[in-house]
BALOBA-1460 file (C-alpha; in Angstrom, 3 decimals):
// residues 288
<rec num="1" residu="m" x="23.361" y="-124.645" z="-28.006"/>
<rec num="2" residu="n" x="19.824" y="-121.995" z="-27.530"/>
<rec num="3" residu="k" x="19.250" y="-121.761" z="-31.301"/>
<rec num="4" residu="k" x="17.775" y="-124.926" z="-33.598"/>
<rec num="5" residu="i" x="18.457" y="-125.970" z="-36.906"/>
<rec num="6" residu="s" x="15.339" y="-125.240" z="-39.218"/>
<rec num="7" residu="c" x="14.363" y="-128.433" z="-40.613"/>
<rec num="8" residu="n" x="12.208" y="-129.513" z="-43.459"/>
<rec num="9" residu="t" x="10.788" y="-132.737" z="-41.714"/>
<rec num="10" residu="a" x="9.784" y="-129.906" z="-38.852"/>
<rec num="11" residu="q" x="6.702" y="-129.664" z="-41.233"/>
<rec num="12" residu="v" x="5.580" y="-132.918" z="-41.173"/>
<rec num="13" residu="f" x="6.925" y="-134.216" z="-38.069"/>
<rec num="14" residu="s" x="3.326" y="-134.076" z="-36.131"/>
<rec num="15" residu="s" x="1.493" y="-136.201" z="-39.231"/>
<rec num="16" residu="s" x="4.248" y="-138.310" z="-39.474"/>
<rec num="17" residu="k" x="5.171" y="-139.540" z="-35.971"/>
<rec num="18" residu="e" x="4.011" y="-142.474" z="-35.673"/>
<rec num="19" residu="r" x="5.932" y="-144.302" z="-38.698"/>
<rec num="20" residu="e" x="8.296" y="-146.618" z="-37.758"/>
<rec num="21" residu="l" x="11.283" y="-144.794" z="-39.348"/>
<rec num="22" residu="v" x="13.695" y="-148.384" z="-38.398"/>
<rec num="23" residu="q" x="12.189" y="-151.682" z="-38.204"/>
<rec num="24" residu="v" x="14.798" y="-153.920" z="-37.060"/>
<rec num="25" residu="k" x="13.973" y="-157.561" z="-36.940"/>
<rec num="26" residu="e" x="15.636" y="-160.687" z="-35.237"/>
<rec num="27" residu="l" x="19.160" y="-159.506" z="-35.392"/>
<rec num="28" residu="s" x="21.911" y="-161.318" z="-35.241"/>
<rec num="29" residu="a" x="25.609" y="-161.073" z="-36.158"/>
<rec num="30" residu="w" x="29.082" y="-163.563" z="-36.216"/>
<rec num="31" residu="y" x="32.745" y="-162.388" z="-36.432"/>
<rec num="32" residu="g" x="33.532" y="-165.362" z="-38.059"/>
<rec num="33" residu="k" x="32.242" y="-168.327" z="-34.872"/>
<rec num="34" residu="h" x="32.127" y="-165.249" z="-32.014"/>
<rec num="35" residu="q" x="28.950" y="-164.361" z="-31.414"/>
<rec num="36" residu="v" x="28.371" y="-160.644" z="-31.029"/>
<rec num="37" residu="l" x="24.519" y="-160.147" z="-31.360"/>
<rec num="38" residu="e" x="21.276" y="-162.044" z="-31.059"/>
<rec num="39" residu="n" x="18.465" y="-161.797" z="-31.988"/>
<rec num="40" residu="i" x="17.494" y="-158.046" z="-31.284"/>
<rec num="41" residu="s" x="14.406" y="-156.602" z="-32.170"/>
<rec num="42" residu="f" x="13.676" y="-152.824" z="-32.290"/>
<rec num="43" residu="s" x="11.631" y="-149.739" z="-33.759"/>
<rec num="44" residu="m" x="11.789" y="-146.083" z="-34.523"/>
<rec num="45" residu="k" x="9.775" y="-143.647" z="-35.355"/>
<rec num="46" residu="a" x="10.209" y="-140.358" z="-35.674"/>
<rec num="47" residu="g" x="10.611" y="-138.318" z="-32.246"/>
<rec num="48" residu="d" x="11.803" y="-141.166" z="-31.021"/>
<rec num="49" residu="f" x="15.421" y="-140.933" z="-28.433"/>
<rec num="50" residu="i" x="16.914" y="-143.885" z="-27.348"/>
<rec num="51" residu="c" x="20.240" y="-143.865" z="-25.358"/>
<rec num="52" residu="l" x="22.034" y="-146.854" z="-25.856"/>
<rec num="53" residu="s" x="24.441" y="-148.711" z="-23.102"/>
<rec num="54" residu="g" x="26.369" y="-151.275" z="-21.788"/>
<rec num="55" residu="p" x="30.069" y="-152.806" z="-21.165"/>
<rec num="56" residu="n" x="32.938" y="-152.436" z="-22.960"/>
<rec num="57" residu="g" x="32.524" y="-154.714" z="-26.171"/>
<rec num="58" residu="c" x="28.585" y="-155.507" z="-25.854"/>
<rec num="59" residu="g" x="27.908" y="-154.922" z="-29.666"/>
<rec num="60" residu="k" x="27.342" y="-151.597" z="-29.283"/>
<rec num="61" residu="s" x="29.321" y="-150.512" z="-32.046"/>
<rec num="62" residu="t" x="28.812" y="-153.422" z="-34.245"/>
<rec num="63" residu="l" x="24.240" y="-152.378" z="-33.502"/>
<rec num="64" residu="m" x="25.277" y="-149.522" z="-34.461"/>
<rec num="65" residu="s" x="27.283" y="-149.471" z="-37.525"/>
<rec num="66" residu="l" x="25.082" y="-152.092" z="-39.187"/>
<rec num="67" residu="l" x="22.259" y="-149.742" z="-39.148"/>
<rec num="68" residu="a" x="24.022" y="-147.804" z="-40.420"/>
<rec num="69" residu="g" x="24.397" y="-150.311" z="-43.484"/>
<rec num="70" residu="l" x="28.052" y="-150.882" z="-43.252"/>
<rec num="71" residu="g" x="30.099" y="-153.699" z="-41.919"/>
<rec num="72" residu="r" x="28.551" y="-156.099" z="-43.331"/>
<rec num="73" residu="h" x="31.272" y="-157.457" z="-45.016"/>
<rec num="74" residu="k" x="33.599" y="-158.179" z="-41.711"/>
<rec num="75" residu="l" x="30.208" y="-160.459" z="-39.890"/>
<rec num="76" residu="t" x="27.861" y="-162.682" z="-40.542"/>
<rec num="77" residu="t" x="24.358" y="-161.714" z="-40.147"/>
<rec num="78" residu="t" x="20.826" y="-163.088" z="-39.686"/>
<rec num="79" residu="g" x="17.773" y="-160.900" z="-39.528"/>
<rec num="80" residu="s" x="16.744" y="-157.567" z="-41.633"/>
<rec num="81" residu="i" x="17.151" y="-153.661" z="-40.679"/>
<rec num="82" residu="l" x="14.391" y="-151.376" z="-42.392"/>
<rec num="83" residu="l" x="14.685" y="-148.012" z="-43.309"/>
<rec num="84" residu="e" x="11.459" y="-146.643" z="-44.423"/>
<rec num="85" residu="g" x="10.199" y="-149.665" z="-45.247"/>
<rec num="86" residu="c" x="12.742" y="-150.321" z="-48.153"/>
<rec num="87" residu="h" x="15.824" y="-153.132" z="-46.767"/>
<rec num="88" residu="l" x="18.825" y="-151.156" z="-45.710"/>
<rec num="89" residu="h" x="21.152" y="-152.756" z="-48.299"/>
<rec num="90" residu="q" x="19.067" y="-151.473" z="-51.281"/>
<rec num="91" residu="l" x="19.135" y="-149.023" z="-50.500"/>
<rec num="92" residu="k" x="21.845" y="-146.805" z="-53.028"/>
<rec num="93" residu="s" x="24.821" y="-144.470" z="-50.643"/>
<rec num="94" residu="k" x="23.222" y="-140.376" z="-51.572"/>
<rec num="95" residu="q" x="19.717" y="-142.339" z="-50.992"/>
<rec num="96" residu="r" x="20.676" y="-143.444" z="-47.448"/>
<rec num="97" residu="a" x="22.308" y="-140.291" z="-46.463"/>
<rec num="98" residu="k" x="18.987" y="-138.296" z="-47.019"/>
<rec num="99" residu="i" x="17.560" y="-140.364" z="-44.482"/>
<rec num="100" residu="i" x="20.499" y="-141.663" z="-42.457"/>
<rec num="101" residu="s" x="23.369" y="-139.867" z="-40.439"/>
<rec num="102" residu="y" x="26.271" y="-141.626" z="-39.128"/>
<rec num="103" residu="m" x="28.700" y="-141.226" z="-36.332"/>
<rec num="104" residu="s" x="31.389" y="-143.767" z="-35.380"/>
<rec num="105" residu="q" x="33.447" y="-143.710" z="-32.295"/>
<rec num="106" residu="t" x="36.477" y="-142.073" z="-34.107"/>
<rec num="107" residu="e" x="38.054" y="-140.816" z="-38.042"/>
<rec num="108" residu="a" x="41.131" y="-140.424" z="-39.273"/>
<rec num="109" residu="n" x="41.335" y="-136.682" z="-39.894"/>
<rec num="110" residu="l" x="44.097" y="-136.894" z="-42.618"/>
<rec num="111" residu="w" x="42.946" y="-133.410" z="-44.279"/>
<rec num="112" residu="n" x="43.475" y="-130.486" z="-43.046"/>
<rec num="113" residu="f" x="39.993" y="-128.700" z="-43.971"/>
<rec num="114" residu="t" x="38.564" y="-126.069" z="-41.756"/>
<rec num="115" residu="v" x="35.932" y="-126.614" z="-39.421"/>
<rec num="116" residu="q" x="33.196" y="-124.681" z="-41.625"/>
<rec num="117" residu="d" x="34.500" y="-127.493" z="-44.248"/>
<rec num="118" residu="v" x="34.176" y="-130.218" z="-43.042"/>
<rec num="119" residu="i" x="31.228" y="-128.950" z="-41.679"/>
<rec num="120" residu="l" x="29.105" y="-128.753" z="-44.452"/>
<rec num="121" residu="t" x="30.348" y="-131.805" z="-45.889"/>
<rec num="122" residu="g" x="27.113" y="-132.765" z="-44.055"/>
<rec num="123" residu="r" x="25.259" y="-131.194" z="-46.717"/>
<rec num="124" residu="y" x="26.904" y="-132.978" z="-50.066"/>
<rec num="125" residu="c" x="23.625" y="-136.126" z="-50.072"/>
<rec num="126" residu="h" x="21.388" y="-133.216" z="-51.196"/>
<rec num="127" residu="t" x="23.359" y="-130.798" z="-53.384"/>
<rec num="128" residu="g" x="22.266" y="-133.284" z="-56.578"/>
<rec num="129" residu="f" x="24.257" y="-133.504" z="-59.627"/>
<rec num="130" residu="t" x="26.390" y="-130.621" z="-59.498"/>
<rec num="131" residu="g" x="27.713" y="-131.399" z="-55.946"/>
<rec num="132" residu="i" x="27.576" y="-127.598" z="-55.645"/>
<rec num="133" residu="y" x="26.886" y="-126.206" z="-52.209"/>
<rec num="134" residu="s" x="24.230" y="-123.746" z="-52.592"/>
<rec num="135" residu="q" x="22.837" y="-120.529" z="-49.903"/>
<rec num="136" residu="q" x="21.031" y="-122.567" z="-47.916"/>
<rec num="137" residu="d" x="23.182" y="-125.412" z="-47.160"/>
<rec num="138" residu="r" x="25.922" y="-123.137" z="-46.435"/>
<rec num="139" residu="e" x="23.200" y="-121.331" z="-43.748"/>
<rec num="140" residu="i" x="22.559" y="-124.744" z="-42.280"/>
<rec num="141" residu="a" x="25.862" y="-125.447" z="-41.794"/>
<rec num="142" residu="h" x="26.629" y="-122.478" z="-39.572"/>
<rec num="143" residu="q" x="23.862" y="-123.653" z="-38.140"/>
<rec num="144" residu="a" x="24.789" y="-125.990" z="-36.770"/>
<rec num="145" residu="a" x="28.130" y="-124.612" z="-35.943"/>
<rec num="146" residu="n" x="26.831" y="-122.239" z="-33.771"/>
<rec num="147" residu="q" x="24.483" y="-125.155" z="-32.267"/>
<rec num="148" residu="l" x="27.197" y="-126.667" z="-31.076"/>
<rec num="149" residu="q" x="29.151" y="-123.165" z="-30.049"/>
<rec num="150" residu="l" x="31.406" y="-123.988" z="-32.737"/>
<rec num="151" residu="n" x="31.672" y="-119.704" z="-33.779"/>
<rec num="152" residu="h" x="34.293" y="-119.380" z="-33.116"/>
<rec num="153" residu="l" x="36.307" y="-121.915" z="-35.049"/>
<rec num="154" residu="l" x="34.817" y="-122.131" z="-38.034"/>
<rec num="155" residu="n" x="38.346" y="-121.103" z="-39.851"/>
<rec num="156" residu="r" x="40.271" y="-123.135" z="-37.920"/>
<rec num="157" residu="k" x="42.221" y="-125.833" z="-39.393"/>
<rec num="158" residu="i" x="41.155" y="-129.497" z="-38.015"/>
<rec num="159" residu="h" x="44.549" y="-130.532" z="-37.739"/>
<rec num="160" residu="s" x="45.440" y="-127.784" z="-34.623"/>
<rec num="161" residu="l" x="42.158" y="-129.059" z="-33.058"/>
<rec num="162" residu="s" x="41.281" y="-130.549" z="-29.514"/>
<rec num="163" residu="g" x="39.830" y="-133.563" z="-28.731"/>
<rec num="164" residu="g" x="36.841" y="-132.656" z="-27.428"/>
<rec num="165" residu="e" x="36.604" y="-130.085" z="-30.367"/>
<rec num="166" residu="f" x="37.209" y="-132.180" z="-32.691"/>
<rec num="167" residu="q" x="34.314" y="-133.559" z="-31.550"/>
<rec num="168" residu="r" x="31.686" y="-131.200" z="-31.814"/>
<rec num="169" residu="v" x="33.237" y="-131.104" z="-35.745"/>
<rec num="170" residu="r" x="32.014" y="-134.370" z="-36.043"/>
<rec num="171" residu="i" x="28.565" y="-133.738" z="-34.130"/>
<rec num="172" residu="a" x="27.570" y="-130.825" z="-35.484"/>
<rec num="173" residu="r" x="28.529" y="-132.605" z="-39.111"/>
<rec num="174" residu="s" x="25.425" y="-134.779" z="-38.040"/>
<rec num="175" residu="f" x="23.417" y="-132.770" z="-37.364"/>
<rec num="176" residu="c" x="24.050" y="-130.104" z="-40.518"/>
<rec num="177" residu="q" x="23.193" y="-133.062" z="-43.124"/>
<rec num="178" residu="q" x="19.103" y="-133.314" z="-41.841"/>
<rec num="179" residu="p" x="18.716" y="-136.634" z="-41.689"/>
<rec num="180" residu="k" x="15.074" y="-138.379" z="-40.787"/>
<rec num="181" residu="v" x="17.239" y="-140.962" z="-38.289"/>
<rec num="182" residu="l" x="20.390" y="-140.325" z="-36.808"/>
<rec num="183" residu="l" x="22.855" y="-142.760" z="-35.198"/>
<rec num="184" residu="l" x="25.530" y="-141.438" z="-32.615"/>
<rec num="185" residu="d" x="28.070" y="-143.830" z="-31.094"/>
<rec num="186" residu="e" x="29.559" y="-142.434" z="-28.126"/>
<rec num="187" residu="p" x="29.383" y="-138.762" z="-29.043"/>
<rec num="188" residu="a" x="29.748" y="-137.678" z="-25.313"/>
<rec num="189" residu="a" x="33.904" y="-139.006" z="-25.311"/>
<rec num="190" residu="n" x="36.448" y="-136.191" z="-25.048"/>
<rec num="191" residu="l" x="33.665" y="-133.935" z="-23.856"/>
<rec num="192" residu="d" x="33.855" y="-132.347" z="-20.514"/>
<rec num="193" residu="l" x="31.215" y="-132.247" z="-18.056"/>
<rec num="194" residu="a" x="29.230" y="-128.808" z="-19.233"/>
<rec num="195" residu="l" x="29.481" y="-129.872" z="-22.717"/>
<rec num="196" residu="r" x="28.179" y="-133.224" z="-22.601"/>
<rec num="197" residu="h" x="25.007" y="-131.855" z="-20.463"/>
<rec num="198" residu="d" x="25.425" y="-129.413" z="-23.164"/>
<rec num="199" residu="l" x="25.422" y="-132.174" z="-26.090"/>
<rec num="200" residu="l" x="22.190" y="-134.001" z="-24.632"/>
<rec num="201" residu="q" x="19.586" y="-131.327" z="-24.645"/>
<rec num="202" residu="a" x="20.653" y="-130.933" z="-28.115"/>
<rec num="203" residu="t" x="19.960" y="-134.167" z="-28.919"/>
<rec num="204" residu="k" x="16.448" y="-134.111" z="-27.120"/>
<rec num="205" residu="e" x="15.590" y="-130.598" z="-29.014"/>
<rec num="206" residu="l" x="16.262" y="-132.030" z="-32.589"/>
<rec num="207" residu="a" x="14.112" y="-135.222" z="-31.698"/>
<rec num="208" residu="q" x="11.394" y="-133.086" z="-30.143"/>
<rec num="209" residu="q" x="11.140" y="-130.601" z="-32.386"/>
<rec num="210" residu="q" x="12.544" y="-131.673" z="-35.229"/>
<rec num="211" residu="g" x="11.153" y="-135.027" z="-35.287"/>
<rec num="212" residu="t" x="14.760" y="-136.452" z="-35.766"/>
<rec num="213" residu="a" x="14.919" y="-140.360" z="-34.439"/>
<rec num="214" residu="v" x="17.991" y="-140.647" z="-32.742"/>
<rec num="215" residu="l" x="19.805" y="-143.686" z="-30.984"/>
<rec num="216" residu="m" x="22.660" y="-142.754" z="-29.520"/>
<rec num="217" residu="s" x="25.240" y="-145.294" z="-27.230"/>
<rec num="218" residu="i" x="26.851" y="-143.411" z="-24.287"/>
<rec num="219" residu="h" x="28.390" y="-145.186" z="-21.043"/>
<rec num="220" residu="d" x="27.273" y="-142.590" z="-18.516"/>
<rec num="221" residu="i" x="23.498" y="-144.443" z="-17.592"/>
<rec num="222" residu="n" x="23.076" y="-141.274" z="-15.404"/>
<rec num="223" residu="l" x="23.239" y="-138.417" z="-17.874"/>
<rec num="224" residu="a" x="21.552" y="-141.257" z="-20.295"/>
<rec num="225" residu="a" x="18.275" y="-141.915" z="-18.016"/>
<rec num="226" residu="a" x="17.956" y="-137.826" z="-17.809"/>
<rec num="227" residu="f" x="17.588" y="-136.511" z="-21.121"/>
<rec num="228" residu="a" x="16.432" y="-139.798" z="-23.044"/>
<rec num="229" residu="k" x="13.219" y="-140.617" z="-23.950"/>
<rec num="230" residu="t" x="13.745" y="-144.140" z="-24.005"/>
<rec num="231" residu="l" x="16.906" y="-146.435" z="-22.676"/>
<rec num="232" residu="a" x="18.341" y="-149.592" z="-23.646"/>
<rec num="233" residu="l" x="20.737" y="-152.066" z="-22.514"/>
<rec num="234" residu="l" x="22.754" y="-154.638" z="-24.591"/>
<rec num="235" residu="r" x="24.294" y="-157.582" z="-22.666"/>
<rec num="236" residu="p" x="27.138" y="-159.007" z="-23.817"/>
<rec num="237" residu="w" x="26.603" y="-162.397" z="-26.009"/>
<rec num="238" residu="n" x="28.781" y="-164.126" z="-23.445"/>
<rec num="239" residu="s" x="27.469" y="-163.576" z="-20.040"/>
<rec num="240" residu="f" x="24.270" y="-165.808" z="-21.578"/>
<rec num="241" residu="n" x="23.948" y="-169.425" z="-19.144"/>
<rec num="242" residu="e" x="22.573" y="-172.312" z="-20.429"/>
<rec num="243" residu="n" x="19.017" y="-170.896" z="-18.713"/>
<rec num="244" residu="q" x="19.276" y="-168.011" z="-19.913"/>
<rec num="245" residu="t" x="19.131" y="-167.946" z="-23.465"/>
<rec num="246" residu="h" x="15.049" y="-166.686" z="-24.185"/>
<rec num="247" residu="t" x="16.108" y="-163.995" z="-22.081"/>
<rec num="248" residu="p" x="16.621" y="-160.473" z="-24.535"/>
<rec num="249" residu="q" x="19.564" y="-159.252" z="-25.181"/>
<rec num="250" residu="l" x="18.144" y="-155.971" z="-25.734"/>
<rec num="251" residu="l" x="16.502" y="-154.437" z="-23.232"/>
<rec num="252" residu="l" x="14.600" y="-151.657" z="-23.730"/>
<rec num="253" residu="g" x="12.714" y="-149.409" z="-22.151"/>
<rec num="254" residu="s" x="11.850" y="-146.103" z="-20.081"/>
<rec num="255" residu="p" x="14.775" y="-145.149" z="-17.581"/>
<rec num="256" residu="q" x="12.096" y="-145.919" z="-15.335"/>
<rec num="257" residu="q" x="11.804" y="-149.770" z="-16.376"/>
<rec num="258" residu="v" x="15.260" y="-150.676" z="-17.347"/>
<rec num="259" residu="m" x="17.225" y="-149.306" z="-14.847"/>
<rec num="260" residu="t" x="15.926" y="-152.082" z="-11.875"/>
<rec num="261" residu="p" x="18.824" y="-153.441" z="-9.444"/>
<rec num="262" residu="e" x="18.184" y="-156.539" z="-11.421"/>
<rec num="263" residu="n" x="18.881" y="-155.516" z="-14.938"/>
<rec num="264" residu="l" x="21.924" y="-153.520" z="-14.072"/>
<rec num="265" residu="q" x="23.507" y="-157.046" z="-12.564"/>
<rec num="266" residu="q" x="22.780" y="-159.475" z="-15.619"/>
<rec num="267" residu="v" x="24.450" y="-156.530" z="-17.952"/>
<rec num="268" residu="y" x="27.292" y="-155.439" z="-16.002"/>
<rec num="269" residu="n" x="27.626" y="-158.302" z="-13.549"/>
<rec num="270" residu="r" x="27.736" y="-156.002" z="-10.396"/>
<rec num="271" residu="n" x="25.978" y="-153.962" z="-8.044"/>
<rec num="272" residu="f" x="24.388" y="-150.994" z="-7.721"/>
<rec num="273" residu="q" x="22.725" y="-148.610" z="-5.728"/>
<rec num="274" residu="i" x="19.838" y="-146.961" z="-7.338"/>
<rec num="275" residu="f" x="18.041" y="-143.819" z="-5.793"/>
<rec num="276" residu="t" x="16.117" y="-141.125" z="-7.653"/>
<rec num="277" residu="h" x="18.379" y="-137.918" z="-9.531"/>
<rec num="278" residu="p" x="16.705" y="-134.112" z="-7.093"/>
<rec num="279" residu="i" x="16.155" y="-132.501" z="-9.885"/>
<rec num="280" residu="h" x="14.765" y="-134.467" z="-13.393"/>
<rec num="281" residu="r" x="13.324" y="-137.096" z="-11.189"/>
<rec num="282" residu="c" x="14.683" y="-139.670" z="-12.416"/>
<rec num="283" residu="p" x="16.498" y="-143.054" z="-11.536"/>
<rec num="284" residu="a" x="20.180" y="-143.084" z="-10.724"/>
<rec num="285" residu="v" x="22.479" y="-145.254" z="-9.794"/>
<rec num="286" residu="w" x="25.866" y="-145.852" z="-8.117"/>
<rec num="287" residu="v" x="28.226" y="-148.972" z="-8.036"/>
<rec num="288" residu="e" x="28.398" y="-150.717" z="-5.159"/>
């Protein structure tokens, strides 16, 4: 994953670096009577790379789908989500797609398209009234495929791919969209150790060099700490007791600030040993 995707946002990255692309204010969510999120507040600027971790069922996917403008019909929510200063629900789907790209955990691949055609659909929001892909769109799609090491698979049908190969196709499609905000829900699932490393490196470069604001959910917090600028730990809401009502559900900061024995015990209800990674010099953890 060496070649970089050219992106229009790179030209204005330096001037827009401090502008908040996403603002989440006091967001709470319920599935019926079951509360999942409570008073979540944070923001994302151009170039931010945040890795979101937490135990299964704590609400990571719920949070990410709400940021993408999805799932509101299934939930009761309070609070607000602003995208470039506009309320998210006020934006039309194609307007939203030019700003934000969301890759969910799972996807039903019903149509047996080729890999290159699937990646190219990431450009649809840029096609305008005609819906016709330009040569530039095809070049951007090819660059995204190259970045995810998919060039040798471009003519393969997606039904013939392994789970890990299809996962990389979906990530390439999101890269191809060239969003200002990229939401990736468990993109490292089904990838081997080397490809997980390459994915985190490519995503870090996308944030640093193109100014994309990235929020990635990932269970491997050691890998997240080695690459991400910011680490977020989400506690399950049902883990709170009456003495913790004012404790934030989302713990956000640098890996050094967030990966403490106390925070990890609160989030995972397990004891952890903390040590320093011998190469990246960041915190790393091991379950006792």
